[in-house]
N, C-alpha and C positions, 0 to 999 in steps of 0.2 A: 180049554178051547172056548167055553162060553165067556170067560173073562176076557180072553183075547178079542173075541168078537165084539164085546161091549166097548173095549178100548178103540177098536177100529171104527165103530159107529160114532163115538164121540169125536174122534179126530176128523171124521168126514163131515160132521155137522157144522153148519156155519156158526161162527162165534157170535155171541150176543153182543150188542153194542154196549160199550162201556159208558156209564153215565158220569160225565165229568162235572156236571153242575145241576143242582136243584134250585130253581128260581121261583120265588113267590112274587107275583105282581099285585100290588095293592093300590087301588084307585079311590081317590077322595070323591064322595058323593054327598057331602054335607050341604047344609042349606045355602052356603056361600057359592055353590056351584049351580048355575042355572041350567035349564034344559039344553040350550045351545052349547054351553061350555062342556056339559056332560057328553054330548054327541061328539064334540071335537076331541075330547080326551079318549073315549072308548074307540071311536073311529080311527084316531091317530095311532093308537096302540095296535089295532088290528091291521091297519095298512102298513105299519112298520114291519110287522111280522111277515108281510108278503113281499117286502123289498128283496131283490135278488142278493144284495150284499149281506142282509141280515140272515136270510136262509142259508147262504154259504157259511156265515160265521157259526150258525147253529150246528151245521153238519160237518164242520171241520174241527180237528182232523178226522179223516175217514175212520169209521169204526167206532165213533163216539156218538153220544146223544145227550140231549138236555131235557130234564124233567121240569115241567112248568105247571103252575097253578095260578089262576087269577081270581081275585075277589074285590068287591067294593066295600068301602067302610065309611062310617060317619060317626054316629053317637057311640057311647060306651057299649051298648048292647046291639049294635047294628053292624054285623059283618056278614056278607052274603057271597057265596061262591058263584062266580060267573062261569068258570070252566075249571073242572077238577084236574087232578094230576094227570098229565099226559106226557108220554115220552116222545120227544120230537127227534126222530132218527131217520126221517125221510122227507122229501119235499111234500108228499101227500099228507103226512102227519102234521107238518107245520101249517099247511093250508087249512086243514080241518080245524085246528085249534083257532086260527084267525077267524074262520067262519063262525065258530061258536061265540066268539067275542062280538062279532057283528050282529048276531041274532039276539043278543041279550037286551032286555029292557030294564030300565032303572026300577029299583024296588022302594026307594024312599028319597025325599027331597027336602025334609023339614027338620033335620037333626043337626046336632052340634059336631065339634071336631075333636074326636077322642083318639089322638095319635098313639098314646101308650097302649090303649086297648087294641087298636089295630095291629100294632107290633106284636103284642102278646098273642093275638089270634094267629098271625102269620107264623110266629115261632112254633106254635102248637101244631101247625099243619105239617111240619117236617116229620112228625111221627108217622104219617101215612105215606111219606114220599119214598121213592126208590132209593137205594143206597147209592150215593153219588160222592164224588171227590170234594165238592165244595157246596156250601149252602149260602144263598144270598136272598135277602129281602129287598125288593125294589119298591119303595113307597112314594107315591105322588100326592101332593097336597098344596093348598093355597093359603093355609093359615096355621096359627099356633094351637097347641093343645089347650082346650078350654073345658074339658070334661074327662072324668075318669083319672086313672093313675098317670103320674108323670113318667115319661120314658126312663128317667134316671132312677126312679124308685124300682122299676122292674129290672133294670140292668143290675142293680145292686144285689138282686136275688140270684143272679147267675142264669136267668132265663134266656139270655141272648148269647151265652158263651158258645164260641165256635161258629157263630153266624156273622157274616158281613151284612151291614145295613147301609144301603145307598138311598139317597133322596133325590127326587125331582121336584123342585119348588116352582110353582107358578106365582110370580111376584105381583105385587099391587096392593096387598093388604097392609094394615098397620096394627100392631108393630110388625116389622119386616120378618116374614117367616124364614127367610134365608138364615138369619142369625140363629133362630131356634133349631133349625135342622142341622146347621153346622155344630152347634154346641151340644145338643141333646139327642139327636136322632142317629146320625151316621156313626158307625163304629167298624173297626177292623183295620188292619194294616194297609189295605188297598181301597178303603171306603172313600166315597166322594159324594158331593152334592152337585147336581146339574141344575141350571137355572134357566127358566123360560120367562121372557118379559111379560107375557100374558098367555091366555089360553090359545090364541091364534098361533103363538110361537111354539106350542106344545108338540105338534106333529114332528117337525124336524129335530127337536130336542130329544124326543123319545127314541128316534132312530140312532142318534149318536150315543145315547145312554146305553141302549141295548148292545151296540157294537163294543162299547167299552167293557161291559160286564161279560160279554162272550169272549173277549180277548183276555183270557185269564193270565197269559204270560206277558202282557204288555207292561212296560215300565210306567211307574207312577211317580211324579215329582212331588215336591213338598210345597209348591206354590201354584196359584191358579194359572191355568193355561187353556188354550183353545184346542179342541179335538172333535172332529166330526160335526163342526158347526155349533158346538156348545162350549160353555165355560165350565170346566171341571174344577172343583175344589177338593183336593185329595187330602185324606187323613194321613197322619204319620203316627207311628207307635203301634202298640199291640191292641188286640180286640178289647173294646171297652173304653179306649181312650177318647177324649173329647177335645174340642177346640174352645179356648176362651172366646166369648162372644165378640170381642173387639178385634179378633185376629182372623186372617185368612190362612187356613192350614190344610 
């Protein structure tokens, strides 16, 4: 009888939301990002998470949730969590996470651009994440790697196996960071690079990028195309594949 009662209690209990995606959001705060650009970047991300279409995408289909962590990065030894792992399974949870982003204050503004180190840190944080169906690193930046390990060196160790890495590049630097992100950062069969013309273009681009990442069943082509107001450069092949720098893939 006690066993039967336990079964009845379990059946009557509301089912826990299924985590379909663990998403790490990594924001560049290196010395090339001034205070105004930093405010645009962080504020743009927080505002994007408050958009009705993004909230709907996070909470759909019903009964699922998304686990999210956000951190800022710059030099090889500078990675700081803005908002730790949170399961976004209700409008209130999404709003609370966005508010935590808005309340954050920058911790450094004089360091280099260590993309490999940032990706390594992001990958390590999945060890603390809820068990989810997919793992994605969403990294934003405006320059090439100039300190610490190269992303390709780390990929060769298997550190990024099973992880999709998408990039959001703020253009304007030389050499063109889009080429670097296409060639050495993005990985996974549905990976892509989104491109903003400048920091002022970042807010609408991050909205489209989040919608693409949350649409895990959406088709991905092999050529650049427009979606959600941004140009997406989709990867083809298996996790770990890269694009030759001279090609769009």
